[in-house]
LOROGU-791608 format. One record per residue (C-alpha): residue number from 1; residue in one letter; chain; x, y, z. Coordinates in nm, 2 decimals. Last residue first. Example, Ala and Ser with C-alpha at 12.3 -4.5 7.8 and 13.67 -1.06 7.14 Angstrom:
! LOROGU-791608
(2, S, A, (1.37, -0.11, 0.71))
(1, A, A, (1.23, -0.45, 0.78))
***
This chain:
! LOROGU-791608
(346, T, A, (0.04, -4.98, -3.58))
(345, R, A, (0.40, -4.90, -3.48))
(344, R, A, (0.47, -4.98, -3.08))
(343, W, A, (0.64, -4.71, -2.85))
(342, R, A, (0.78, -4.83, -2.54))
(341, T, A, (0.81, -4.55, -2.24))
(340, L, A, (0.99, -4.69, -1.94))
(339, G, A, (1.33, -4.53, -2.06))
(338, G, A, (1.19, -4.17, -2.07))
(337, F, A, (1.13, -4.20, -1.70))
(336, Q, A, (1.47, -4.16, -1.57))
(335, R, A, (1.56, -3.90, -1.83))
(334, A, A, (1.24, -3.72, -1.80))
(333, A, A, (1.24, -3.69, -1.41))
(332, V, A, (1.62, -3.58, -1.44))
(331, L, A, (1.56, -3.31, -1.68))
(330, A, A, (1.23, -3.21, -1.49))
(329, A, A, (1.46, -3.19, -1.16))
(328, L, A, (1.70, -2.98, -1.32))
(327, V, A, (1.40, -2.74, -1.45))
(326, L, A, (1.24, -2.73, -1.12))
(325, S, A, (1.59, -2.65, -0.93))
(324, F, A, (1.67, -2.35, -1.19))
(323, A, A, (1.32, -2.20, -1.13))
(322, L, A, (1.38, -2.20, -0.77))
(321, P, A, (1.72, -2.05, -0.80))
(320, W, A, (1.57, -1.75, -1.01))
(319, Y, A, (1.29, -1.72, -0.81))
(318, F, A, (1.47, -1.62, -0.49))
(317, L, A, (1.59, -1.31, -0.63))
(316, A, A, (1.37, -1.06, -0.45))
(315, H, A, (1.45, -0.69, -0.49))
(314, V, A, (1.55, -0.46, -0.19))
(313, P, A, (1.63, -0.08, -0.22))
(312, R, A, (1.86, 0.05, 0.05))
(311, M, A, (1.77, 0.34, 0.30))
(310, Q, A, (1.94, 0.62, 0.47))
(309, V, A, (1.72, 0.87, 0.63))
(308, Q, A, (1.80, 1.24, 0.62))
(307, D, A, (1.55, 1.47, 0.80))
(306, S, A, (1.34, 1.73, 0.66))
(305, V, A, (1.12, 1.94, 0.82))
(304, V, A, (0.80, 2.01, 0.59))
(303, P, A, (0.64, 2.34, 0.71))
(302, E, A, (0.29, 2.32, 0.88))
(301, L, A, (0.18, 2.65, 0.91))
(300, N, A, (0.37, 2.77, 0.57))
(299, D, A, (0.25, 2.48, 0.39))
(298, L, A, (-0.10, 2.55, 0.53))
(297, E, A, (-0.07, 2.91, 0.40))
(296, V, A, (0.00, 2.76, 0.05))
(295, Y, A, (-0.28, 2.52, 0.08))
(294, I, A, (-0.53, 2.81, 0.16))
(293, K, A, (-0.43, 3.05, -0.14))
(292, K, A, (-0.49, 2.74, -0.37))
(291, M, A, (-0.84, 2.73, -0.23))
(290, G, A, (-0.87, 3.10, -0.26))
(289, R, A, (-0.75, 3.07, -0.65))
(288, T, A, (-1.02, 2.79, -0.67))
(287, D, A, (-1.30, 2.98, -0.55))
(286, K, A, (-1.48, 3.07, -0.21))
(285, A, A, (-1.26, 2.87, 0.01))
(284, R, A, (-1.30, 3.00, 0.37))
(283, F, A, (-1.02, 2.90, 0.63))
(282, Y, A, (-1.05, 2.79, 0.99))
(281, R, A, (-0.73, 2.77, 1.20))
(280, A, A, (-0.55, 2.56, 1.47))
(279, Q, A, (-0.55, 2.54, 1.83))
(278, T, A, (-0.78, 2.21, 1.84))
(277, L, A, (-1.09, 2.39, 2.01))
(276, D, A, (-1.03, 2.70, 1.76))
(275, A, A, (-1.04, 2.49, 1.47))
(274, I, A, (-1.34, 2.30, 1.57))
(273, Q, A, (-1.51, 2.62, 1.68))
(272, Q, A, (-1.46, 2.77, 1.34))
(271, L, A, (-1.60, 2.48, 1.18))
(270, T, A, (-1.92, 2.49, 1.39))
(269, D, A, (-1.96, 2.85, 1.33))
(268, E, A, (-1.89, 2.82, 0.94))
(267, D, A, (-2.18, 2.58, 0.88))
(266, L, A, (-2.23, 2.57, 0.52))
(265, D, A, (-2.59, 2.52, 0.43))
(264, A, A, (-2.61, 2.85, 0.25))
(263, S, A, (-2.31, 2.76, 0.03))
(262, P, A, (-2.50, 2.79, -0.31))
(261, N, A, (-2.60, 3.16, -0.24))
(260, V, A, (-2.85, 3.20, -0.52))
(259, V, A, (-2.84, 3.47, -0.83))
(258, T, A, (-3.13, 3.39, -1.07))
(257, P, A, (-3.10, 3.39, -1.42))
(256, G, A, (-3.34, 3.53, -1.66))
(255, F, A, (-3.73, 3.63, -1.62))
(254, I, A, (-3.83, 3.44, -1.93))
(253, G, A, (-3.62, 3.14, -1.80))
(252, G, A, (-3.24, 3.09, -1.73))
(251, G, A, (-3.18, 2.90, -1.42))
(250, V, A, (-2.89, 2.96, -1.18))
(249, Q, A, (-2.62, 3.20, -1.14))
(248, M, A, (-2.41, 3.16, -0.83))
(247, S, A, (-2.31, 3.34, -0.53))
(246, D, A, (-2.10, 3.28, -0.20))
(245, A, A, (-1.89, 3.00, -0.37))
(244, G, A, (-1.83, 2.66, -0.16))
(243, V, A, (-1.59, 2.48, 0.06))
(242, G, A, (-1.54, 2.55, 0.43))
(241, I, A, (-1.19, 2.45, 0.51))
(240, T, A, (-1.11, 2.30, 0.87))
(239, Y, A, (-0.73, 2.29, 0.99))
(238, V, A, (-0.75, 2.05, 1.29))
(237, R, A, (-0.45, 2.02, 1.54))
(236, L, A, (-0.46, 1.70, 1.72))
(235, G, A, (-0.33, 1.70, 2.07))
(234, S, A, (-0.52, 1.40, 2.20))
(233, D, A, (-0.74, 1.63, 2.43))
(232, A, A, (-0.82, 1.86, 2.13))
(231, A, A, (-0.92, 1.58, 1.90))
(230, L, A, (-1.18, 1.44, 2.18))
(229, K, A, (-1.30, 1.79, 2.24))
(228, A, A, (-1.33, 1.84, 1.85))
(227, A, A, (-1.53, 1.51, 1.83))
(226, E, A, (-1.76, 1.68, 2.10))
(225, L, A, (-1.78, 1.98, 1.86))
(224, P, A, (-1.87, 1.74, 1.57))
(223, P, A, (-2.13, 1.54, 1.72))
(222, L, A, (-2.07, 1.17, 1.69))
(221, E, A, (-2.34, 0.97, 1.56))
(220, G, A, (-2.33, 1.04, 1.19))
(219, A, A, (-2.57, 1.24, 0.98))
(218, T, A, (-2.66, 1.60, 0.88))
(217, Q, A, (-2.38, 1.79, 1.03))
(216, A, A, (-2.34, 2.10, 0.80))
(215, G, A, (-2.19, 2.19, 0.48))
(214, D, A, (-1.93, 2.24, 0.23))
(213, T, A, (-1.66, 2.02, 0.37))
(212, M, A, (-1.29, 2.00, 0.39))
(211, L, A, (-1.10, 1.88, 0.72))
(210, V, A, (-0.72, 1.92, 0.69))
(209, L, A, (-0.60, 1.69, 1.00))
(208, V, A, (-0.24, 1.73, 1.15))
(207, R, A, (-0.05, 1.53, 1.39))
(206, S, A, (0.33, 1.58, 1.44))
(205, Q, A, (0.37, 1.75, 1.77))
(204, Q, A, (0.17, 1.48, 1.94))
(203, P, A, (0.36, 1.18, 1.82))
(202, R, A, (0.15, 0.91, 1.65))
(201, E, A, (-0.08, 0.72, 1.89))
(200, R, A, (-0.33, 0.97, 1.86))
(199, L, A, (-0.36, 0.97, 1.48))
(198, H, A, (-0.60, 0.67, 1.40))
(197, K, A, (-0.84, 0.71, 1.63))
(196, T, A, (-0.84, 1.12, 1.58))
(195, A, A, (-0.91, 1.08, 1.22))
(194, L, A, (-1.20, 0.86, 1.29))
(193, G, A, (-1.35, 1.13, 1.53))
(192, L, A, (-1.30, 1.40, 1.28))
(191, A, A, (-1.48, 1.20, 1.01))
(190, D, A, (-1.75, 1.08, 1.26))
(189, G, A, (-1.83, 1.45, 1.35))
(188, I, A, (-1.82, 1.58, 1.01))
(187, A, A, (-2.11, 1.32, 0.91))
(186, T, A, (-2.25, 1.46, 0.57))
(185, E, A, (-2.55, 1.32, 0.37))
(184, Q, A, (-2.53, 1.17, 0.02))
(183, G, A, (-2.37, 0.86, 0.09))
(182, A, A, (-1.99, 0.73, 0.13))
(181, L, A, (-1.93, 0.69, -0.27))
(180, G, A, (-2.18, 0.98, -0.31))
(179, I, A, (-1.95, 1.19, -0.50))
(178, E, A, (-1.65, 0.99, -0.65))
(177, A, A, (-1.32, 0.92, -0.53))
(176, E, A, (-1.06, 0.82, -0.80))
(175, D, A, (-0.86, 1.13, -0.79))
(174, L, A, (-0.80, 1.06, -0.41))
(173, L, A, (-0.69, 0.71, -0.50))
(172, T, A, (-0.44, 0.82, -0.73))
(171, R, A, (-0.33, 1.13, -0.49))
(170, V, A, (-0.26, 0.87, -0.20))
(169, T, A, (-0.09, 0.62, -0.42))
(168, R, A, (0.14, 0.90, -0.55))
(167, R, A, (0.20, 1.02, -0.18))
(166, D, A, (0.36, 0.68, -0.09))
(165, F, A, (0.51, 0.79, 0.26))
(164, T, A, (0.19, 0.63, 0.41))
(163, L, A, (-0.09, 0.68, 0.67))
(162, P, A, (-0.39, 0.47, 0.60))
(161, V, A, (-0.58, 0.54, 0.28))
(160, H, A, (-0.97, 0.52, 0.24))
(159, L, A, (-1.02, 0.52, 0.64))
(158, Y, A, (-1.41, 0.56, 0.60))
(157, A, A, (-1.66, 0.80, 0.74))
(156, R, A, (-2.03, 0.75, 0.71))
(155, R, A, (-2.32, 0.98, 0.56))
(154, G, A, (-2.05, 1.14, 0.37))
(153, F, A, (-1.69, 1.08, 0.46))
(152, L, A, (-1.36, 1.00, 0.29))
(151, I, A, (-1.03, 0.98, 0.52))
(150, L, A, (-0.69, 1.01, 0.35))
(149, G, A, (-0.36, 0.97, 0.49))
(148, V, A, (-0.03, 1.13, 0.42))
(147, R, A, (0.33, 1.04, 0.58))
(146, D, A, (0.53, 1.33, 0.53))
(145, G, A, (0.90, 1.32, 0.38))
(144, T, A, (0.80, 1.52, 0.07))
(143, R, A, (0.45, 1.71, 0.13))
(142, R, A, (0.46, 1.89, -0.18))
(141, E, A, (0.29, 1.61, -0.39))
(140, I, A, (0.00, 1.60, -0.14))
(139, F, A, (-0.05, 1.96, -0.17))
(138, D, A, (-0.07, 1.92, -0.56))
(137, G, A, (-0.35, 1.66, -0.50))
(136, A, A, (-0.52, 1.89, -0.24))
(135, V, A, (-0.54, 2.15, -0.54))
(134, A, A, (-0.67, 1.94, -0.83))
(133, K, A, (-0.89, 1.69, -0.62))
(132, I, A, (-1.04, 1.96, -0.42))
(131, V, A, (-1.13, 2.15, -0.75))
(130, D, A, (-1.30, 1.83, -0.90))
(129, L, A, (-1.47, 1.80, -0.56))
(128, R, A, (-1.64, 2.14, -0.59))
(127, N, A, (-1.76, 2.12, -0.91))
(126, A, A, (-1.61, 2.26, -1.23))
(125, P, A, (-1.68, 2.51, -1.48))
(124, E, A, (-1.43, 2.57, -1.73))
(123, G, A, (-1.15, 2.83, -1.73))
(122, Q, A, (-0.85, 2.60, -1.62))
(121, L, A, (-1.09, 2.47, -1.32))
(120, S, A, (-1.41, 2.69, -1.23))
(119, F, A, (-1.60, 2.66, -0.91))
(118, D, A, (-1.99, 2.68, -0.86))
(117, P, A, (-2.04, 2.33, -1.02))
(116, R, A, (-2.23, 2.20, -0.73))
(115, A, A, (-2.14, 1.81, -0.71))
(114, M, A, (-2.00, 1.85, -0.35))
(113, S, A, (-2.37, 1.90, -0.25))
(112, G, A, (-2.41, 1.53, -0.27))
(111, S, A, (-2.19, 1.43, 0.00))
(110, L, A, (-1.80, 1.33, -0.05))
(109, D, A, (-1.67, 1.56, 0.21))
(108, I, A, (-1.28, 1.52, 0.23))
(107, A, A, (-1.08, 1.45, 0.57))
(106, L, A, (-0.69, 1.48, 0.49))
(105, M, A, (-0.45, 1.34, 0.75))
(104, V, A, (-0.10, 1.46, 0.77))
(103, D, A, (0.16, 1.32, 0.99))
(102, R, A, (0.48, 1.46, 1.02))
(101, G, A, (0.79, 1.24, 1.07))
(100, S, A, (1.01, 1.48, 0.83))
(99, V, A, (1.16, 1.22, 0.61))
(98, N, A, (1.39, 1.33, 0.33))
(97, L, A, (1.56, 0.99, 0.16))
(96, S, A, (1.91, 0.92, 0.13))
(95, V, A, (2.00, 0.63, -0.13))
(94, T, A, (2.20, 0.34, -0.02))
(93, E, A, (2.30, 0.10, -0.32))
(92, G, A, (2.07, -0.17, -0.40))
(91, L, A, (2.04, -0.46, -0.17))
(90, W, A, (1.97, -0.77, -0.41))
(89, E, A, (1.79, -1.09, -0.23))
(88, P, A, (1.86, -1.45, -0.19))
(87, R, A, (1.57, -1.59, -0.02))
(86, A, A, (1.71, -1.89, 0.20))
(85, A, A, (1.46, -2.11, 0.05))
(84, A, A, (1.59, -2.04, -0.32))
(83, C, A, (1.93, -2.13, -0.21))
(82, V, A, (1.80, -2.46, -0.05))
(81, L, A, (1.60, -2.55, -0.40))
(80, A, A, (1.94, -2.49, -0.61))
(79, A, A, (2.13, -2.69, -0.37))
(78, W, A, (1.87, -2.97, -0.45))
(77, A, A, (1.87, -2.90, -0.82))
(76, L, A, (2.28, -2.95, -0.79))
(75, A, A, (2.24, -3.28, -0.62))
(74, A, A, (1.98, -3.40, -0.85))
(73, I, A, (2.23, -3.30, -1.11))
(72, A, A, (2.49, -3.50, -0.98))
(71, L, A, (2.28, -3.79, -0.90))
(70, A, A, (2.17, -3.82, -1.27))
(69, W, A, (2.54, -3.77, -1.41))
(68, T, A, (2.63, -4.07, -1.16))
(67, P, A, (2.40, -4.31, -1.36))
(66, R, A, (2.54, -4.62, -1.19))
(65, A, A, (2.72, -4.81, -1.45))
(64, A, A, (2.57, -5.08, -1.67))
(63, G, A, (2.47, -5.41, -1.51))
(62, K, A, (2.26, -5.53, -1.77))
(61, A, A, (1.93, -5.45, -1.60))
(60, G, A, (1.98, -5.10, -1.58))
(59, G, A, (2.22, -4.88, -1.36))
(58, A, A, (2.06, -4.90, -1.03))
(57, M, A, (1.84, -4.61, -1.10))
(56, L, A, (1.72, -4.75, -1.43))
(55, A, A, (1.65, -5.11, -1.22))
(54, Q, A, (1.47, -4.95, -0.96))
(53, V, A, (1.22, -4.77, -1.24))
(52, R, A, (1.17, -5.09, -1.39))
(51, A, A, (1.07, -5.27, -1.08))
(50, F, A, (0.85, -4.99, -0.99))
(49, I, A, (0.67, -5.05, -1.31))
(48, P, A, (0.64, -5.41, -1.28))
(47, A, A, (0.36, -5.32, -1.00))
(46, H, A, (0.27, -5.60, -0.75))
(45, L, A, (-0.03, -5.49, -0.52))
(44, V, A, (0.06, -5.56, -0.16))
(43, G, A, (0.08, -5.87, 0.04))
(42, T, A, (0.42, -5.84, 0.19))
(41, P, A, (0.57, -5.52, 0.27))
(40, A, A, (0.92, -5.44, 0.15))
(39, S, A, (1.17, -5.33, 0.42))
(38, L, A, (1.25, -4.95, 0.43))
(37, P, A, (1.62, -4.93, 0.47))
(36, P, A, (1.75, -4.74, 0.79))
(35, A, A, (1.83, -4.40, 0.77))
(34, W, A, (2.23, -4.30, 0.83))
(33, R, A, (2.38, -4.26, 0.48))
(32, W, A, (2.09, -4.20, 0.28))
(31, V, A, (1.91, -3.93, 0.52))
(30, L, A, (2.26, -3.79, 0.59))
(29, Y, A, (2.31, -3.73, 0.24))
(28, P, A, (1.96, -3.58, 0.16))
(27, L, A, (2.01, -3.34, 0.45))
(26, P, A, (2.37, -3.20, 0.37))
(25, L, A, (2.19, -2.86, 0.26))
(24, V, A, (1.95, -2.84, 0.58))
(23, L, A, (2.21, -2.59, 0.72))
(22, W, A, (2.16, -2.34, 0.41))
(21, L, A, (1.82, -2.27, 0.58))
(20, W, A, (2.02, -2.05, 0.85))
(19, P, A, (2.07, -1.80, 0.57))
(18, W, A, (1.71, -1.64, 0.60))
(17, A, A, (1.73, -1.30, 0.42))
(16, F, A, (2.03, -1.40, 0.22))
(15, H, A, (2.20, -1.09, 0.06))
(14, I, A, (2.38, -0.98, -0.25))
(13, V, A, (2.50, -0.65, -0.26))
(12, A, A, (2.49, -0.33, -0.40))
(11, C, A, (2.74, -0.08, -0.21))
(10, G, A, (2.65, 0.08, 0.12))
(9, A, A, (2.89, -0.13, 0.32))
(8, R, A, (3.13, -0.32, 0.08))
(7, G, A, (3.04, -0.66, -0.06))
(6, L, A, (2.88, -0.97, 0.03))
(5, Q, A, (2.62, -0.98, 0.25))
(4, A, A, (2.47, -1.27, 0.52))
(3, G, A, (2.15, -1.20, 0.68))
(2, V, A, (1.93, -1.10, 0.96))
(1, M, A, (1.67, -0.81, 0.85))
***
């Protein structure tokens, strides 16, 4: 950023983002001094009001002194307008931020099967997505200094949040995700391909994808293993997490509840191969406690390595001189045109 600063380095200062705009400050005087006068055209409609305005600007019909106060206020308004155009900013004191440079993308399945309530959260039954929101949200909060992104996939895959240091926004948008938002089916390959596309330009040693699903490929155009090979070629590590309990009681008729396997559709072989191809690991999350352990282990496998980066907060101030200029211009206009109004008693 180019600009003029006042104060010591590292301290709060006033800064102009575009200081070269101060060069236009003498423009009205130069126009008045050097521009040729306009000749009055002939054959135009006569409007007495303009003659009145001209008389007022010249000091009135009785030869009164020219209103120098109006000229001074107009000049002050112009100076305030130029100041606003130069974009004054307040640079806060220098703060140190922890930045690791690691890029962590989360790809979360939103297919219809994620609504199965085979988990528990704080002692209450919860579906798979609710548990992922709680556990993955805590994981996001711990990634201080990392860029974090979010991909949601069902029948199609979408980049919901691009890589950002704003972890609070990522968690908020994750909490707002709903089952079926991206369709009822599962496109694992498309989600993996989309993550590879957005991470391949990042430094090779810092790219990580955590892919969470509870099923198998049932939609999409890109096969999961083919997508995994593309990810491996780009140096992307893909940690896969299979979500779902091994057993669950359903029903309650005359024969009592039936025990079923709610994760029968989970394609663990494919998830394991994806992790192996990308030199990462596959995890199985059968309950909330197990999922928490997985994310703790991910913190150990991909630790946050913090570097100190010096940054300064910037607050725009241009609206203050702009508002001041508009107020002064309104005062001059009200004073000059106030004499044009005549009131008549009825």
